[in-house]
N, C-alpha and C positions, 0 to 999 in steps of 0.2 A: 086330357090332355090340360084339365087344371097339378094333379098331378107331378103330370111329368116339367113341365110350368114350371109348376116348382117347386122340383128338384134338382133344375135349368140354375135358376136363380141361389139354392142354398151353395149350386158348387159355385157357381161366378164368385160370390162374396163370399167363397173360404179360399176361395183363391188367392180373388182382390186384398186382401190381409200384407200384402205382402210385395212390395215392388220391384224386389230384387231380384237375379239368376234363381233357381231352383236348383233339383236337378237333373231337369229332360224341359226340354222348350221343342213343339211343333211347330211345323210355321207354313208360311210360302210365299213364293216371290214372284215380279212378273223380271224379265229381264230375260236375257239367254246365257243362263238355260232359265228356261220360269217353269215352275211345279214345287213341290214336297219337299219339304224337309226336316229330321228329324236332331237331334242335336243332345245330345246325356256331357252336360260339366260331373270332370273330375273332382276328384273330394278335394285336389288340393288346393281350389279355389285359381285353377293359374293355366287349365291346359280345360279342352272340353272337344271332343267324338260329333263329328259330323256325318248322315249320311242324304244325299241327293236328291231327287228320283224328277226327269220330270224333262219336256220339248229343246229339243236343244237346234241349235242354228237359224231359227225360225225372227229372230232379232237382227242378226246380223250376221253377215256370210249363209246368206239365204243362195242364193247363183255363183258362189265367189268356186272358183276355181281351188280342185281337189285330185292328186293323180293328172290324169291323163283325159279327165273329164271338165264337168264341172256341178255341182251341188242345186239340183232346183225343185228346194220342201221341205222342210225340215226332218224330223227323227228322236230317237230315245237316249236319254243322256241316264249313266250312273255313278255314283260321284260318294267318293267318302277321302274324309279330310281328318289332318288331326291337324287341331288348330291350339292357340296361344292367344290368353287374354290380357286386358294389362286396363283398370281402369284411368280414367282421363280428369274427369271429377264427379260429382255425385252425379248416377244414375246415365253416367256415359263411358264405351268402354269401347276399345278398337282393339282390335285380332285380326292376325294373322293365322296365315297353314299351307299346309302339300297337302299331296296324297293323288290321288290315280281315280281316272274317270275313264268309264266303258261308255263307246256313240255306238249306233245299230243307226244308218242314214243311208238313202242312195245318191248317186252320180251317175252322170247323164254322159254321153260318151256317144261322136259322131260318128256310126256310118256310113254301108252306102245306103241304106232308107232311113235315114235321120237318123233318129236318135237309139242308143241303146242301154235299157236298162241297168244301171249293174249297184247289189245292194251288197254294203260292207259294215264289216263291224270294224271302230278303231277303238283301240287301249293308248294310254299314256296317265302322262303327269296333269297336275293341276296346283296351282298356289292364287292363291287370293288374298284381299287386302279389306276390311271393315269398320264402321262405326255401328255402332247399335247403338241406341237410347230406352232406358226402362221410360215406362211413364209414370208417372209420382202415384201410389198408394193405386194399385194396380196389375195383374199377371203378363201383361201384354211388353211386349220391346218393339221398335222398329227400328230396320236394319237397312244401311245403305251398304254395295262390298263392290269390288270390281277386283276383274284377276284375270287367265290367261293358261288354256287349255293345251297344251302339247304333245301330237299322237305321237307316240316313236311305235305305234302298228296298224298297218301295213304305211300309212303316210308318213315316214323319217320326218320328224322335225316339222309338221303342218302346221303352223299353227291357228289359233284361234283368241278371238278376245273373249270373256266373258265379263256381263257387271249385269248389277238388277238392286232392286229396293224391295221390301218385304218387312214384314209382320210375324213374332212369333207369341206362342201364349206357352207360357212358360210355368210351370208347375212342380 
């Protein structure tokens, strides 16, 4: 136990030596979608690739209209984005990007016996903008982002707003 604690302490100390982004970041977001994200910063210091996986539709849109029925619950989301980021001030960056998002969720249609559950998977475009603050002398950054998912298949142009707040460990 003491060796594991010492190893964790040394790792955190090593990672804390620089507050700015490194090559990779892993984080968590509360919002819609909520979940985990992994970001790889490209060598040009202006772009990154981000992958997100999590829960979709739990914050807003929980019971929104969809096709000829309604959502009634959350689902699964997976997205990949290409990002551009710019330094605004010391330890503060903005970013924006575009990509694709895959969703899996059930919606319900009224029939003669109540509601009929219809599982569906969607694919569409996603865009986001955000602000990220890198804590001084720490590998941790805090971010706030917003955007939208526009489904192309199966419900053409179904729009779902997205936003959240989270933190990343940069290494």
